[in-house]
Backbone as a chain_set.jsonl record, in Angstrom:
{"seq": "MSNILYVTASIRSDAESVTRGLGQRIVDGLAAKTGAAVTTCDLAANDLPYVSAERFDANLTPAEARTPEQTELAAIADTLIAELLAADTIVIAAPVYNFGPPASLKAWADLVARAGTTFQYTATGPEGLLKGKKAYLAIASGGTPVGSDVDFMSRWLTFFLGFLGISDVQIVAADGIMGIDGEAKIAAANDAALKLTA", "coords": {"N": [[-133.244, -19.463, 67.488], [-133.019, -22.379, 65.508], [-133.746, -25.895, 65.979], [-132.326, -29.121, 65.667], [-133.227, -32.471, 65.691], [-131.502, -35.368, 65.893], [-131.82, -38.586, 65.139], [-130.579, -41.763, 65.52], [-130.342, -45.189, 64.482], [-128.837, -47.403, 63.867], [-127.098, -50.436, 64.609], [-124.46, -50.496, 64.295], [-121.165, -48.973, 64.632], [-120.163, -45.473, 64.45], [-118.084, -45.354, 62.588], [-118.508, -47.597, 61.03], [-121.13, -47.615, 60.121], [-123.295, -46.994, 57.462], [-125.676, -45.494, 57.397], [-125.373, -43.797, 59.609], [-123.248, -42.236, 58.724], [-124.406, -40.966, 56.466], [-126.56, -39.626, 57.693], [-125.165, -37.919, 59.443], [-123.863, -36.232, 57.655], [-126.033, -34.845, 56.588], [-127.016, -33.58, 58.904], [-124.764, -32.03, 59.682], [-124.572, -30.331, 57.462], [-127.036, -28.958, 57.562], [-126.831, -27.723, 60.088], [-124.594, -26.073, 59.712], [-125.588, -24.366, 57.799], [-127.837, -23.156, 58.953], [-127.247, -22.609, 61.59], [-128.336, -24.086, 63.576], [-129.05, -25.704, 66.709], [-128.092, -28.965, 67.821], [-129.556, -31.961, 68.844], [-128.797, -35.179, 69.774], [-130.088, -38.413, 69.509], [-129.357, -41.487, 70.203], [-130.527, -44.422, 69.433], [-129.646, -47.052, 69.524], [-127.829, -47.027, 71.573], [-129.319, -46.209, 73.72], [-130.986, -48.223, 74.638], [-133.871, -48.615, 74.56], [-137.009, -49.195, 76.179], [-139.568, -51.637, 75.453], [-143.047, -51.061, 74.852], [-145.148, -51.73, 77.49], [-148.221, -52.877, 79.033], [-148.501, -51.482, 81.422], [-146.712, -49.331, 81.063], [-147.86, -48.134, 78.842], [-150.334, -47.269, 79.898], [-149.332, -45.445, 81.769], [-148.133, -43.55, 80.087], [-150.357, -42.404, 78.913], [-151.639, -41.219, 80.979], [-152.338, -38.088, 82.451], [-149.664, -35.924, 83.476], [-149.913, -34.737, 86.014], [-151.623, -36.438, 87.273], [-150.432, -38.864, 87.588], [-149.23, -41.775, 89.309], [-146.414, -42.279, 91.545], [-145.05, -44.513, 90.51], [-146.006, -44.59, 87.884], [-145.021, -42.169, 86.967], [-142.31, -42.696, 86.896], [-142.282, -44.729, 84.962], [-143.156, -43.341, 82.719], [-141.178, -41.538, 82.212], [-139.084, -41.861, 80.278], [-140.46, -41.737, 77.816], [-141.493, -39.147, 78.103], [-139.135, -37.619, 77.933], [-138.214, -38.245, 75.32], [-140.355, -37.3, 73.79], [-140.284, -34.588, 74.456], [-137.874, -33.868, 73.235], [-138.594, -34.219, 70.569], [-140.705, -32.397, 70.267], [-139.348, -30.004, 70.634], [-137.81, -29.761, 68.386], [-137.238, -28.341, 65.17], [-136.481, -29.523, 62.887], [-136.127, -32.888, 61.931], [-133.848, -35.464, 61.735], [-133.508, -38.663, 60.703], [-131.609, -41.479, 60.889], [-131.412, -44.59, 59.665], [-131.067, -48.099, 59.172], [-132.369, -50.63, 56.918], [-133.688, -53.437, 58.282], [-134.193, -56.741, 57.705], [-136.289, -56.163, 55.906], [-137.753, -54.229, 57.247], [-138.059, -51.666, 59.851], [-135.429, -51.061, 62.299], [-135.739, -52.623, 65.505], [-135.376, -50.881, 67.645], [-136.069, -48.394, 66.59], [-138.775, -48.704, 66.087], [-139.586, -49.018, 68.74], [-139.002, -46.443, 69.688], [-140.864, -44.975, 68.161], [-143.261, -46.002, 69.209], [-143.125, -44.938, 71.746], [-143.112, -42.149, 71.404], [-145.492, -41.582, 70.159], [-148.131, -40.201, 71.335], [-151.363, -39.848, 72.331], [-153.103, -36.796, 72.314], [-150.847, -35.311, 72.689], [-148.724, -35.636, 70.707], [-150.335, -36.375, 68.664], [-153.864, -36.283, 67.914], [-157.206, -37.481, 68.426], [-159.969, -36.861, 66.376], [-163.278, -35.847, 65.253], [-163.208, -36.47, 62.623], [-161.228, -38.285, 62.372], [-157.78, -39.303, 63.184], [-155.401, -36.696, 63.949], [-152.343, -35.209, 63.273], [-150.141, -33.485, 65.483], [-147.745, -32.231, 65.12], [-147.233, -30.419, 63.101], [-145.579, -28.459, 60.552], [-142.953, -29.107, 60.925], [-139.896, -30.408, 59.517], [-138.576, -33.336, 57.979], [-135.769, -35.469, 57.458], [-134.701, -38.469, 56.022], [-132.222, -40.818, 56.344], [-131.304, -43.621, 54.817], [-130.246, -47.004, 54.592], [-129.632, -50.125, 52.935], [-128.901, -53.605, 52.654], [-129.82, -55.238, 50.555], [-132.476, -54.713, 49.98], [-134.502, -52.857, 47.846], [-134.987, -49.481, 48.304], [-138.098, -47.954, 48.657], [-139.431, -49.822, 47.192], [-141.847, -52.54, 46.756], [-141.169, -54.353, 48.699], [-139.985, -52.949, 50.655], [-140.593, -52.163, 53.714], [-139.828, -50.405, 55.547], [-139.106, -47.592, 54.88], [-141.579, -46.78, 53.885], [-143.28, -47.267, 56.073], [-142.095, -45.545, 58.006], [-142.312, -43.012, 56.826], [-145.1, -42.829, 56.676], [-145.705, -42.962, 59.419], [-144.495, -40.604, 60.422], [-146.045, -38.756, 59.018], [-148.499, -39.29, 60.218], [-148.061, -38.112, 62.65], [-148.116, -35.542, 61.839], [-146.024, -34.588, 60.369], [-145.321, -33.955, 57.304], [-143.557, -33.114, 55.406], [-141.099, -34.658, 54.087], [-137.94, -35.861, 53.24], [-135.933, -38.24, 51.514], [-132.818, -39.857, 51.616], [-131.103, -42.418, 50.167], [-129.069, -45.32, 50.364], [-129.174, -48.045, 48.837], [-129.169, -51.63, 48.398], [-126.48, -52.15, 48.923], [-124.874, -54.311, 49.344], [-124.316, -55.428, 46.985], [-122.394, -55.75, 43.884], [-121.805, -53.181, 43.096], [-121.83, -51.694, 45.386], [-120.159, -49.784, 46.763], [-120.189, -47.637, 45.017], [-122.847, -46.924, 45.146], [-123.044, -46.074, 47.778], [-121.339, -43.854, 47.696], [-122.771, -42.245, 45.9], [-125.068, -41.762, 47.396], [-123.955, -40.334, 49.521], [-123.162, -38.027, 48.141], [-125.693, -37.082, 47.425], [-126.713, -36.53, 49.953], [-125.104, -34.39, 50.741], [-125.851, -32.494, 48.832], [-128.461, -31.945, 49.539], [-128.384, -30.058, 51.545], [-126.964, -27.983, 50.547]], "CA": [[-132.403, -20.481, 66.855], [-133.73, -23.612, 65.228], [-133.224, -27.092, 66.623], [-132.33, -30.362, 64.902], [-133.19, -33.725, 66.436], [-130.831, -36.376, 65.086], [-132.137, -39.907, 65.671], [-129.842, -42.832, 64.834], [-130.851, -46.492, 64.904], [-127.97, -48.499, 63.449], [-126.363, -51.125, 65.676], [-123.036, -50.363, 63.982], [-120.501, -47.763, 65.12], [-120.106, -44.358, 63.504], [-117.116, -45.646, 61.535], [-118.965, -48.719, 60.209], [-122.517, -47.471, 59.697], [-123.579, -46.136, 56.307], [-126.729, -44.535, 57.725], [-124.834, -42.766, 60.5], [-122.471, -41.325, 57.888], [-125.338, -40.163, 55.679], [-127.289, -38.745, 58.598], [-124.264, -36.895, 59.964], [-123.645, -35.258, 56.579], [-127.223, -33.994, 56.535], [-127.042, -32.768, 60.125], [-123.682, -31.041, 59.613], [-124.923, -29.338, 56.453], [-128.133, -28.124, 58.077], [-126.333, -26.914, 61.205], [-123.71, -25.044, 59.161], [-126.398, -23.433, 57.013], [-128.844, -22.457, 59.757], [-126.796, -22.33, 62.954], [-129.22, -24.812, 64.487], [-128.518, -26.572, 67.755], [-128.341, -30.369, 67.488], [-129.744, -32.943, 69.906], [-128.639, -36.519, 69.216], [-130.756, -39.5, 70.224], [-128.816, -42.737, 69.672], [-131.437, -45.458, 69.917], [-128.901, -48.281, 69.8], [-127.134, -46.862, 72.854], [-130.271, -45.881, 74.785], [-131.649, -49.437, 75.116], [-135.243, -48.222, 74.85], [-137.908, -50.291, 76.576], [-140.774, -51.844, 74.663], [-144.222, -50.603, 75.577], [-145.936, -52.721, 78.211], [-149.536, -52.351, 79.397], [-148.315, -50.496, 82.49], [-146.068, -48.144, 80.49], [-148.865, -47.531, 77.974], [-151.261, -46.534, 80.759], [-148.606, -44.314, 82.357], [-147.925, -42.541, 79.048], [-151.623, -41.736, 78.616], [-152.134, -40.534, 82.174], [-151.775, -36.736, 82.59], [-148.525, -35.901, 84.4], [-150.318, -34.372, 87.376], [-152.443, -37.499, 87.844], [-149.669, -40.11, 87.638], [-148.66, -42.264, 90.556], [-144.945, -42.277, 91.447], [-144.624, -45.594, 89.618], [-146.315, -44.169, 86.52], [-144.087, -41.093, 86.628], [-141.047, -43.343, 86.529], [-142.479, -45.458, 83.714], [-143.376, -42.398, 81.618], [-140.061, -40.586, 82.129], [-138.368, -42.004, 79.015], [-141.318, -41.184, 76.766], [-141.541, -37.692, 78.303], [-137.881, -37.065, 77.42], [-138.185, -38.39, 73.868], [-141.369, -36.399, 73.238], [-139.779, -33.216, 74.614], [-136.886, -33.669, 72.175], [-139.318, -34.119, 69.303], [-141.464, -31.143, 70.265], [-138.419, -28.869, 70.574], [-137.091, -29.751, 67.109], [-137.85, -27.833, 63.941], [-136.074, -30.476, 61.858], [-135.784, -34.205, 62.446], [-133.049, -36.292, 60.834], [-133.515, -40.037, 61.186], [-130.682, -42.342, 60.161], [-131.784, -45.948, 60.049], [-130.955, -49.134, 58.142], [-133.461, -51.585, 56.738], [-133.358, -54.749, 58.836], [-135.204, -57.739, 57.369], [-137.352, -55.481, 55.172], [-138.456, -53.261, 58.075], [-137.235, -50.802, 60.684], [-134.823, -51.651, 63.489], [-136.665, -52.699, 66.646], [-135.216, -49.687, 68.485], [-136.809, -47.286, 65.968], [-140.189, -48.969, 66.364], [-139.795, -48.715, 70.153], [-139.039, -44.973, 69.769], [-142.148, -44.535, 67.62], [-144.305, -46.357, 70.164], [-143.019, -44.065, 72.918], [-143.4, -40.73, 71.096], [-146.875, -41.445, 69.693], [-148.956, -40.04, 72.54], [-152.621, -39.157, 72.045], [-153.253, -35.544, 73.043], [-149.574, -34.594, 72.729], [-148.128, -35.617, 69.366], [-151.469, -36.496, 67.746], [-155.137, -36.283, 68.621], [-158.347, -38.045, 67.729], [-161.014, -35.878, 66.094], [-164.491, -36.426, 64.675], [-162.91, -36.922, 61.262], [-160.091, -39.191, 62.405], [-156.603, -38.79, 63.887], [-154.748, -35.499, 63.409], [-151.013, -34.991, 63.82], [-149.969, -32.191, 66.167], [-146.376, -31.752, 64.921], [-147.194, -29.773, 61.793], [-144.591, -27.407, 60.366], [-141.599, -29.643, 61.06], [-139.369, -31.071, 58.325], [-137.801, -34.529, 58.313], [-134.87, -36.085, 56.486], [-134.442, -39.86, 56.349], [-131.017, -41.411, 55.758], [-131.624, -45.048, 54.865], [-129.359, -47.918, 53.858], [-130.04, -51.527, 52.967], [-127.98, -54.509, 51.983], [-130.368, -55.724, 49.301], [-133.844, -54.239, 49.767], [-134.599, -51.579, 47.128], [-135.777, -48.51, 49.053], [-139.242, -47.493, 47.879], [-140.04, -50.949, 46.497], [-142.931, -53.213, 47.466], [-140.651, -55.131, 49.831], [-139.397, -52.002, 51.616], [-141.605, -51.795, 54.697], [-139.189, -49.468, 56.463], [-139.298, -46.183, 54.52], [-143.025, -46.52, 53.78], [-143.822, -47.176, 57.435], [-141.583, -44.375, 58.702], [-142.935, -41.836, 56.212], [-146.492, -42.813, 57.126], [-145.745, -42.645, 60.844], [-144.231, -39.17, 60.592], [-147.24, -38.061, 58.552], [-149.513, -39.472, 61.258], [-147.766, -37.11, 63.684], [-148.259, -34.217, 61.253], [-144.794, -34.214, 59.653], [-145.542, -34.423, 55.936], [-142.429, -32.682, 54.566], [-140.085, -35.68, 54.353], [-137.039, -36.17, 52.131], [-135.198, -39.481, 51.745], [-131.554, -40.151, 50.948], [-130.962, -43.852, 50.363], [-128.015, -46.151, 49.786], [-129.774, -49.375, 48.922], [-128.485, -52.672, 47.656], [-125.039, -51.897, 49.048], [-124.129, -55.569, 49.418], [-124.071, -55.856, 45.608], [-121.048, -55.487, 43.356], [-121.598, -51.737, 42.965], [-122.203, -51.114, 46.672], [-119.378, -48.592, 47.084], [-120.671, -46.551, 44.158], [-124.152, -46.503, 45.668], [-122.779, -45.309, 49.003], [-120.777, -42.573, 47.268], [-123.862, -41.461, 45.314], [-125.93, -41.327, 48.495], [-123.233, -39.28, 50.233], [-123.283, -36.816, 47.32], [-127.066, -36.607, 47.54], [-126.863, -35.963, 51.296], [-124.462, -33.087, 50.744], [-126.631, -31.578, 47.981], [-129.692, -31.581, 50.232], [-128.192, -28.903, 52.417], [-126.049, -27.021, 49.893]], "C": [[-133.216, -21.751, 66.643], [-133.024, -24.794, 65.888], [-133.369, -28.301, 65.714], [-132.313, -31.529, 65.882], [-132.618, -34.785, 65.507], [-131.017, -37.732, 65.752], [-131.386, -40.96, 64.862], [-130.288, -44.183, 65.379], [-129.967, -47.654, 64.505], [-127.267, -49.124, 64.654], [-124.855, -50.995, 65.458], [-122.483, -49.035, 64.495], [-120.522, -46.679, 64.049], [-119.194, -44.679, 62.326], [-117.612, -46.713, 60.576], [-120.321, -48.49, 59.55], [-122.67, -46.51, 58.516], [-124.626, -45.087, 56.666], [-126.231, -43.44, 58.667], [-124.005, -41.752, 59.709], [-123.355, -40.406, 57.073], [-126.057, -39.148, 56.565], [-126.422, -37.607, 59.106], [-123.975, -35.828, 58.914], [-124.83, -34.298, 56.478], [-127.258, -33.046, 57.724], [-125.981, -31.665, 60.067], [-124.009, -29.936, 58.617], [-126.012, -28.402, 56.928], [-127.654, -27.192, 59.18], [-125.443, -25.783, 60.703], [-124.511, -23.963, 58.442], [-127.307, -22.567, 57.882], [-128.37, -22.037, 61.137], [-127.622, -23.054, 63.998], [-128.443, -25.593, 65.541], [-128.921, -28.006, 67.43], [-128.472, -31.201, 68.76], [-129.675, -34.323, 69.269], [-129.292, -37.549, 70.122], [-130.311, -40.802, 69.577], [-129.623, -43.897, 70.239], [-130.728, -46.756, 70.252], [-128.207, -48.218, 71.154], [-128.107, -46.666, 74.016], [-131.001, -47.087, 75.358], [-133.094, -49.137, 75.52], [-136.103, -49.413, 75.248], [-139.036, -50.442, 75.558], [-141.973, -51.448, 75.516], [-144.961, -51.794, 76.183], [-147.294, -52.093, 78.523], [-149.397, -51.257, 80.452], [-147.694, -49.205, 81.949], [-147.046, -47.391, 79.582], [-149.838, -46.695, 78.796], [-150.592, -45.302, 81.363], [-148.435, -43.19, 81.342], [-149.193, -41.767, 78.739], [-152.205, -40.986, 79.811], [-151.513, -39.138, 82.26], [-150.717, -36.7, 83.694], [-148.954, -35.643, 85.841], [-151.133, -35.47, 88.054], [-151.693, -38.822, 87.981], [-149.271, -40.486, 89.065], [-147.138, -42.163, 90.447], [-144.421, -43.355, 90.501], [-144.868, -45.217, 88.159], [-145.377, -43.055, 86.058], [-142.75, -41.666, 86.186], [-141.16, -44.061, 85.191], [-142.571, -44.514, 82.512], [-142.185, -41.486, 81.362], [-139.336, -40.658, 80.786], [-139.177, -41.408, 77.881], [-141.395, -39.666, 76.88], [-140.307, -37.02, 77.707], [-137.841, -37.104, 75.899], [-139.178, -37.449, 73.197], [-140.909, -34.953, 73.34], [-138.745, -32.895, 73.544], [-137.565, -33.444, 70.832], [-140.074, -32.801, 69.201], [-140.547, -29.933, 70.083], [-137.75, -28.723, 69.214], [-137.917, -29.115, 65.999], [-137.618, -28.823, 62.809], [-135.687, -31.781, 62.528], [-135.007, -34.955, 61.374], [-133.005, -37.683, 61.443], [-132.624, -40.881, 60.294], [-130.929, -43.773, 60.598], [-131.607, -46.923, 58.892], [-132.257, -49.915, 58.01], [-132.981, -52.927, 57.281], [-134.488, -55.714, 58.494], [-136.485, -57.099, 56.823], [-138.081, -54.401, 55.974], [-137.51, -52.424, 58.907], [-136.535, -51.576, 61.792], [-135.821, -51.634, 64.652], [-136.58, -51.446, 67.515], [-135.987, -48.494, 67.921], [-138.306, -47.47, 66.172], [-140.5, -48.682, 67.822], [-139.876, -47.209, 70.367], [-140.385, -44.454, 69.298], [-143.284, -44.827, 68.6], [-144.299, -45.425, 71.375], [-143.397, -42.618, 72.612], [-144.806, -40.515, 70.555], [-147.786, -41.402, 70.916], [-150.194, -39.216, 72.19], [-152.749, -37.925, 72.932], [-151.989, -34.729, 73.1], [-148.93, -34.503, 71.352], [-149.165, -35.883, 68.277], [-152.736, -36.467, 68.578], [-156.208, -36.94, 67.764], [-159.406, -36.966, 67.573], [-162.222, -36.597, 65.503], [-164.243, -36.975, 63.282], [-161.705, -37.865, 61.204], [-158.904, -38.579, 63.114], [-155.986, -37.594, 63.162], [-153.387, -35.337, 64.078], [-150.869, -33.596, 64.389], [-148.573, -31.612, 65.979], [-146.206, -31.096, 63.55], [-146.122, -28.687, 61.746], [-143.158, -27.857, 60.529], [-141.193, -30.327, 59.752], [-138.533, -32.258, 58.767], [-136.952, -34.978, 57.129], [-134.608, -37.515, 56.951], [-133.206, -40.327, 55.602], [-131.14, -42.912, 55.934], [-130.599, -45.843, 54.069], [-129.906, -49.331, 53.967], [-129.015, -52.367, 52.229], [-128.506, -54.957, 50.637], [-131.754, -55.209, 48.983], [-133.852, -52.923, 49.004], [-135.517, -50.622, 47.896], [-136.867, -47.941, 48.143], [-139.954, -48.598, 47.133], [-141.145, -51.567, 47.351], [-142.452, -54.009, 48.67], [-139.932, -54.249, 50.855], [-140.508, -51.542, 52.554], [-141.063, -50.798, 55.714], [-139.501, -48.018, 56.081], [-140.778, -45.832, 54.396], [-143.66, -46.374, 55.154], [-143.391, -45.877, 58.106], [-142.177, -43.085, 58.138], [-144.387, -41.71, 56.647], [-146.589, -42.399, 58.584], [-145.499, -41.157, 61.084], [-145.43, -38.348, 60.125], [-148.376, -38.156, 59.551], [-149.319, -38.45, 62.375], [-147.865, -35.68, 63.142], [-147.057, -33.743, 60.475], [-144.878, -34.778, 58.244], [-144.418, -34.034, 54.982], [-141.241, -33.593, 54.878], [-139.257, -35.922, 53.095], [-136.18, -37.371, 52.505], [-133.906, -39.492, 50.944], [-131.27, -41.621, 51.226], [-129.734, -44.422, 49.673], [-128.526, -47.577, 49.899], [-129.045, -50.375, 48.034], [-126.978, -52.592, 47.768], [-124.21, -53.168, 49.219], [-123.825, -56.113, 48.023], [-122.687, -55.434, 45.14], [-120.76, -53.995, 43.199], [-121.959, -51.001, 44.251], [-121.469, -49.83, 47.008], [-119.834, -47.39, 46.267], [-122.012, -46.028, 44.651], [-123.99, -45.686, 46.946], [-122.249, -43.921, 48.646], [-121.859, -41.669, 46.698], [-124.796, -40.932, 46.397], [-125.262, -40.225, 49.306], [-123.298, -37.964, 49.47], [-124.688, -36.214, 47.451], [-127.315, -35.965, 48.902], [-126.265, -34.564, 51.369], [-125.269, -32.059, 49.946], [-127.909, -31.111, 48.662], [-129.556, -30.287, 51.009], [-127.269, -27.845, 51.819], [-126.691, -25.637, 49.786]], "O": [[-134.005, -22.145, 67.502], [-131.866, -24.703, 66.296], [-134.402, -28.488, 65.07], [-131.486, -31.572, 66.793], [-133.189, -35.066, 64.453], [-130.438, -37.997, 66.805], [-131.547, -41.035, 63.644], [-130.575, -44.323, 66.568], [-130.317, -48.802, 64.78], [-126.891, -48.428, 65.597], [-124.066, -51.344, 66.336], [-123.233, -48.095, 64.759], [-120.857, -46.935, 62.892], [-119.498, -44.317, 61.189], [-117.188, -46.743, 59.42], [-120.625, -49.106, 58.529], [-122.227, -45.363, 58.571], [-124.492, -43.923, 56.29], [-126.627, -42.282, 58.535], [-124.053, -40.554, 59.986], [-123.098, -39.205, 56.989], [-126.15, -37.967, 56.23], [-126.874, -36.465, 59.192], [-123.854, -34.649, 59.246], [-124.652, -33.092, 56.305], [-127.501, -31.85, 57.566], [-126.268, -30.506, 60.367], [-123.763, -28.758, 58.877], [-125.93, -27.191, 56.725], [-128.02, -26.017, 59.212], [-125.521, -24.661, 61.204], [-124.151, -22.786, 58.475], [-127.524, -21.391, 57.587], [-129.005, -21.208, 61.789], [-127.613, -22.682, 65.171], [-127.336, -26.074, 65.298], [-129.972, -28.237, 66.832], [-127.612, -31.151, 69.64], [-130.412, -34.608, 68.325], [-129.081, -37.56, 71.334], [-130.824, -41.183, 68.525], [-129.426, -44.303, 71.384], [-131.147, -47.483, 71.153], [-128.021, -49.244, 71.808], [-127.759, -46.928, 75.167], [-131.577, -47.0, 76.443], [-133.493, -49.37, 76.661], [-135.942, -50.51, 74.713], [-139.407, -49.481, 74.884], [-141.918, -51.493, 76.745], [-145.345, -52.732, 75.484], [-147.488, -50.898, 78.297], [-150.081, -50.235, 80.393], [-148.104, -48.111, 82.335], [-147.058, -46.161, 79.559], [-150.136, -45.554, 78.444], [-151.208, -44.241, 81.459], [-148.573, -42.015, 81.684], [-149.127, -40.602, 78.345], [-153.151, -40.212, 79.667], [-150.294, -39.004, 82.153], [-150.858, -37.364, 84.721], [-148.428, -36.251, 86.773], [-151.318, -35.444, 89.271], [-152.269, -39.806, 88.446], [-149.013, -39.625, 89.906], [-146.621, -41.976, 89.345], [-143.454, -43.128, 89.773], [-144.034, -45.492, 87.297], [-144.988, -43.009, 84.891], [-142.138, -41.189, 85.23], [-140.238, -44.008, 84.377], [-142.117, -44.85, 81.419], [-142.186, -40.734, 80.388], [-139.008, -39.62, 80.211], [-138.644, -40.653, 77.068], [-141.366, -38.969, 75.866], [-140.412, -35.981, 77.055], [-137.479, -36.117, 75.258], [-138.878, -36.867, 72.155], [-141.119, -34.171, 72.413], [-138.728, -31.789, 73.004], [-137.157, -32.58, 70.055], [-140.073, -32.164, 68.147], [-140.931, -28.951, 69.449], [-137.182, -27.673, 68.916], [-139.127, -29.323, 65.901], [-138.435, -28.953, 61.897], [-135.01, -31.79, 63.556], [-135.46, -35.066, 60.235], [-132.525, -37.865, 62.562], [-132.854, -40.985, 59.089], [-130.689, -44.132, 61.75], [-131.959, -46.607, 57.755], [-133.125, -49.862, 58.881], [-131.993, -53.483, 56.802], [-135.619, -55.527, 58.944], [-137.597, -57.444, 57.221], [-138.949, -53.721, 55.427], [-136.297, -52.459, 58.701], [-137.004, -52.643, 62.186], [-136.647, -50.727, 64.757], [-137.588, -50.997, 68.059], [-136.502, -47.674, 68.681], [-139.027, -46.499, 66.404], [-141.571, -48.156, 68.125], [-140.715, -46.737, 71.135], [-140.986, -43.597, 69.946], [-144.168, -43.992, 68.796], [-145.347, -45.156, 71.961], [-143.947, -41.931, 73.473], [-145.272, -39.377, 70.498], [-148.163, -42.44, 71.46], [-150.095, -38.051, 71.807], [-152.535, -37.991, 74.143], [-152.024, -33.569, 73.512], [-148.624, -33.407, 70.882], [-148.904, -35.642, 67.099], [-152.691, -36.609, 69.8], [-156.123, -36.952, 66.536], [-159.707, -36.24, 68.521], [-162.189, -37.808, 65.282], [-164.977, -37.843, 62.811], [-161.222, -38.201, 60.122], [-158.993, -37.452, 63.602], [-156.038, -37.493, 61.936], [-153.289, -35.328, 65.305], [-151.412, -32.635, 63.843], [-148.238, -30.607, 66.605], [-145.153, -31.212, 62.924], [-145.796, -28.074, 62.763], [-142.234, -27.076, 60.298], [-142.045, -30.768, 58.981], [-137.862, -32.206, 59.797], [-137.357, -34.88, 55.971], [-134.327, -37.75, 58.126], [-133.145, -40.245, 54.375], [-131.088, -43.423, 57.053], [-130.144, -45.41, 53.01], [-130.554, -49.692, 54.949], [-128.35, -51.901, 51.303], [-127.744, -55.053, 49.675], [-132.176, -55.26, 47.827], [-133.259, -51.95, 49.472], [-136.69, -50.924, 48.111], [-136.602, -47.508, 47.022], [-140.98, -48.35, 46.499], [-141.356, -51.181, 48.5], [-143.239, -54.31, 49.568], [-139.34, -54.755, 51.809], [-141.273, -50.636, 52.222], [-141.773, -50.399, 56.637], [-140.097, -47.29, 56.874], [-141.191, -44.729, 54.753], [-144.474, -45.478, 55.381], [-144.212, -45.183, 58.706], [-142.506, -42.17, 58.893], [-144.855, -40.613, 56.953], [-147.44, -41.591, 58.953], [-146.214, -40.525, 61.862], [-145.791, -37.359, 60.762], [-149.139, -37.203, 59.717], [-150.287, -37.979, 62.972], [-147.715, -34.718, 63.895], [-147.051, -32.621, 59.968], [-144.547, -35.941, 58.015], [-144.333, -34.563, 53.874], [-140.476, -33.338, 55.808], [-139.804, -36.159, 52.018], [-135.752, -37.513, 53.65], [-133.894, -39.178, 49.754], [-131.202, -42.032, 52.384], [-129.406, -44.052, 48.546], [-128.339, -48.237, 50.921], [-128.395, -50.009, 47.054], [-126.266, -52.926, 46.821], [-122.981, -53.11, 49.238], [-123.156, -57.138, 47.887], [-121.912, -54.842, 45.891], [-119.598, -53.589, 43.171], [-122.346, -49.833, 44.218], [-122.083, -48.877, 47.488], [-119.863, -46.264, 46.764], [-122.281, -44.829, 44.581], [-124.718, -44.718, 47.166], [-122.671, -42.926, 49.234], [-121.876, -40.469, 46.972], [-125.259, -39.794, 46.325], [-125.927, -39.282, 49.735], [-123.47, -36.904, 50.072], [-124.848, -34.999, 47.571], [-128.04, -34.975, 49.002], [-126.84, -33.663, 51.98], [-125.359, -30.895, 50.336], [-128.39, -30.01, 48.396], [-130.508, -29.514, 51.116], [-126.845, -26.921, 52.512], [-126.072, -24.708, 49.267]]}, "num_chains": 1, "name": "protein.A"}
């Protein structure tokens, strides 16, 4: 059976968040089509820590060589990485905040990027170790056009996933939803989300 990792980063509730609605449509469609199990990682609810020097060192220390303090510091990253490794498909639902990703999504990325586990350094440069996985991004913004020069969220996230070896990435976006045609843009994005998994 395949596994879906559903990562959400909106600070809004399920009922209020456009990205959570888009992401859930993608997840539901994929699960219905493939019978995949779903693991949900709600970054807004998890209160992820930012990487400190001590946590960084703990994350890079092999598990068998960690001190008890390092084991405790690395536990969150270990869990997040295990979820990522177990998934065949990753669905990330995240809004654009001030032209970039939510802080919680950046914290997640900092924790799951572990040299020797999710990527490795080679003589020709870094190589992602998560090849063969597929990702779907459900993105919403109040005014930032997704894919534009001022959208540092989708470009960063696509690059980051590629750095980990995940190059098959599809984006469903509801952008500029604070404008006069915001509801129509949300409806169009919902239709696109449903078509992705039809």
